[in-house]
C-alpha positions in Angstrom: 172.6 -60.4 207.0 169.6 -59.0 208.9 169.3 -59.8 212.5 166.4 -61.8 213.8 164.1 -60.9 216.7 161.5 -63.3 218.2 158.5 -61.5 219.8 155.9 -63.2 221.9 152.5 -61.7 222.0 153.3 -59.8 218.9 149.8 -59.4 217.5 148.6 -56.6 219.7 149.6 -54.1 222.4 153.3 -53.9 223.4 154.2 -57.0 221.4 152.8 -55.5 218.2 154.6 -52.2 218.7 157.8 -54.1 219.5 157.5 -56.1 216.2 156.8 -52.9 214.3 159.9 -51.2 215.9 162.3 -53.9 215.0 160.9 -54.2 211.4 161.4 -50.5 211.0 165.0 -51.0 212.1 165.6 -53.7 209.4 165.2 -56.8 211.6 163.5 -60.0 210.5 160.7 -60.6 212.9 159.1 -63.9 214.2 155.9 -63.5 216.2 155.1 -66.4 218.6 151.5 -65.9 219.8 148.0 -67.0 220.0 145.0 -64.8 219.2 141.8 -64.7 217.1 142.2 -65.3 213.4 141.0 -61.8 212.7 143.5 -60.1 215.0 146.4 -62.3 213.6 145.5 -61.5 210.0 145.2 -57.8 210.7 148.5 -57.6 212.6 150.4 -59.6 209.9 148.9 -57.5 207.2 150.0 -54.3 208.8 153.5 -55.6 209.8 154.3 -57.3 206.5 154.5 -54.0 204.6 157.3 -53.0 206.9 159.6 -56.0 206.3 160.1 -59.7 206.7 157.7 -61.1 209.3 156.4 -64.6 210.1 153.8 -65.8 212.5 154.0 -69.0 214.5 151.2 -70.1 216.7 152.4 -70.6 220.2 150.8 -70.7 223.6 153.8 -69.9 225.8 152.3 -71.8 228.7 152.9 -75.0 226.7 156.6 -76.0 226.7 156.3 -78.1 223.5 154.7 -75.2 221.6 157.6 -73.0 222.8 160.1 -75.5 221.5 158.3 -75.8 218.2 158.0 -72.1 217.7 161.7 -71.6 218.3 162.5 -74.4 215.9 160.3 -72.9 213.2 161.8 -69.5 213.7 165.4 -70.9 213.2 164.2 -72.9 210.2 162.7 -69.7 208.7 165.3 -67.1 209.5 168.5 -69.1 210.4 168.9 -67.9 214.0 167.6 -65.7 216.8 169.5 -62.6 217.9 167.0 -61.0 220.2 164.1 -62.5 222.2 161.4 -60.1 223.4 159.2 -61.9 225.9 156.1 -59.7 225.9 153.1 -62.1 226.1 151.3 -62.1 229.4 148.0 -61.9 231.2 146.8 -60.0 234.3 144.4 -62.5 235.8 141.1 -61.8 237.5 141.0 -58.5 239.4 139.3 -59.7 242.5 140.2 -59.6 246.3 142.8 -62.3 247.2 140.5 -64.2 249.5 137.9 -64.4 246.7 140.4 -65.4 244.0 140.2 -68.6 242.1 143.4 -70.6 242.7 143.1 -72.0 239.2 143.2 -68.5 237.8 146.3 -67.6 239.9 148.0 -70.8 238.7 147.1 -70.0 235.0 148.6 -66.4 235.4 151.8 -67.8 236.8 152.0 -70.5 234.2 151.7 -68.0 231.3 153.7 -65.1 232.7 156.4 -66.9 234.6 156.7 -70.4 233.2 156.1 -69.1 229.6 159.0 -66.7 230.0 161.2 -69.5 231.4 160.3 -71.9 228.7 161.0 -69.5 225.8 164.2 -68.3 227.5 165.5 -71.9 227.8 164.8 -72.8 224.2 166.2 -69.6 222.8 169.0 -69.6 225.3 170.3 -72.9 223.8 170.7 -71.2 220.4 172.3 -68.0 221.8 174.8 -70.0 223.9 175.8 -72.0 220.8 176.2 -68.7 218.9 177.9 -67.1 221.9 175.8 -64.0 221.4 172.3 -62.7 221.9 170.0 -60.5 224.0 166.9 -61.7 225.9 164.5 -59.0 227.2 161.7 -60.1 229.5 158.7 -57.9 230.1 158.1 -57.7 233.8 156.0 -55.0 235.6 156.2 -52.5 238.4 154.2 -55.2 240.2 157.5 -57.2 240.3 159.0 -54.6 242.6 156.1 -52.9 244.5 152.6 -54.0 245.4 149.5 -52.3 244.1 145.9 -53.4 243.4 146.6 -56.0 240.7 146.0 -59.7 241.3 148.1 -61.9 243.5 148.9 -64.1 240.5 150.1 -61.2 238.5 152.4 -60.0 241.4 153.8 -63.5 241.9 154.5 -64.0 238.3 156.1 -60.6 237.6 158.2 -60.9 240.8 159.3 -64.2 239.5 160.2 -62.7 236.1 162.4 -60.2 237.8 164.4 -62.9 239.7 164.7 -65.4 236.9 166.0 -62.6 234.7 168.8 -62.0 237.2 169.6 -65.7 237.6 169.6 -66.3 233.8 171.9 -63.4 233.3 174.4 -64.8 235.8 174.4 -68.2 234.0 174.3 -67.0 230.4 176.6 -64.0 230.4 179.8 -66.1 230.1 178.5 -67.1 226.7 178.0 -63.6 225.5 174.3 -63.5 226.2 172.7 -60.6 228.0 169.4 -61.1 229.9 167.4 -58.2 231.3 163.9 -57.1 231.9 161.8 -54.0 231.6 159.2 -53.1 234.2 156.4 -51.0 232.7 154.0 -48.9 234.6 150.3 -48.9 233.5 150.2 -49.2 229.7 147.3 -48.4 227.4 146.4 -51.9 226.2 143.3 -54.0 226.1 144.1 -55.0 229.7 143.3 -51.5 230.9 139.7 -50.2 231.0 138.7 -46.5 231.2 138.2 -46.3 235.0 141.6 -47.9 235.6 143.2 -45.6 233.0 141.8 -42.5 234.8 143.2 -43.7 238.1 146.5 -44.7 236.6 147.0 -41.4 234.7 147.5 -39.6 238.0 150.3 -42.0 239.1 152.6 -41.2 236.2 154.7 -38.1 235.7 153.2 -37.2 232.3 149.7 -37.3 233.7 148.8 -40.2 231.4 149.4 -43.9 231.3 152.2 -45.2 229.0 151.7 -45.9 225.3 152.7 -49.4 224.1 155.1 -47.8 221.6 157.1 -46.3 224.5 157.7 -49.7 226.0 158.7 -51.1 222.5 161.2 -48.2 222.1 162.8 -49.1 225.5 163.0 -52.8 224.6 164.7 -51.9 221.3 167.2 -49.5 222.9 168.2 -52.0 225.5 168.9 -54.7 222.9 171.5 -52.5 221.1 175.2 -53.1 221.5 175.4 -49.6 223.0 173.6 -51.0 226.0 176.1 -53.8 226.5 176.8 -52.9 230.2 173.1 -53.4 231.1 172.8 -57.1 232.1 170.7 -58.8 234.8 168.9 -55.5 235.5 165.3 -54.6 235.6 164.8 -51.2 234.0 161.8 -49.3 235.3 159.9 -48.1 232.2 157.2 -46.6 234.3 157.3 -42.8 233.8 158.2 -42.3 237.4 155.5 -44.4 239.0 157.9 -46.3 241.3 159.9 -43.2 242.1 157.2 -41.7 244.2 155.4 -45.0 245.0 152.0 -44.2 243.6 151.5 -40.7 245.0 149.8 -38.4 242.6 152.8 -37.1 240.7 151.3 -35.1 238.0 151.2 -31.3 238.3 149.3 -29.5 235.5 
């Protein structure tokens, strides 16, 4: 029987590449996300040729939509073996004293509460099965401060800590919980000027491709990674190792 992975934010960026990676490895994939009709249709069209994939509309900031998406996934595929919590937002890139508190709250609601809500619903299933892996996507901003928004830092710092707390509670039931902390990734959140700045802060002299994060998520979900639990793995091409100093030497 094929294993099942649920991927939030699976219609674009890191989430799309994560869905693709698992499909290529023979998993059945449930995508829980919101997006435009065109983006959803294009993503599912590309992914469906690789294997068994289903889309369930889910705004992860809404606890009831999280509950329903998990229920629909189990009805469709029978269970959930891996949860990849990828969906998230950056929030407005403005100075803190000029920031809209409503935008900060929205960023925290999506990035942190969305992660907690999905983990709780999927955790119930995994605890009952006494097996499973939950991988939350955090950020370097969960460990070190840079120029991103206050809401983003707060939410990703929260993701780091709830990952540790969840791992402590769920590990007795055979469930691993960990997170990955990407550096700057080439997604729609990154514009050209930011990409040029960020390229100098990674050891390869470029920002990270979404596929590289997806590959890390997949590797960490394998049984061979069974000793990695409660940890945040820095998938940042060295960014945090030299704390933002220009690390690329041509």
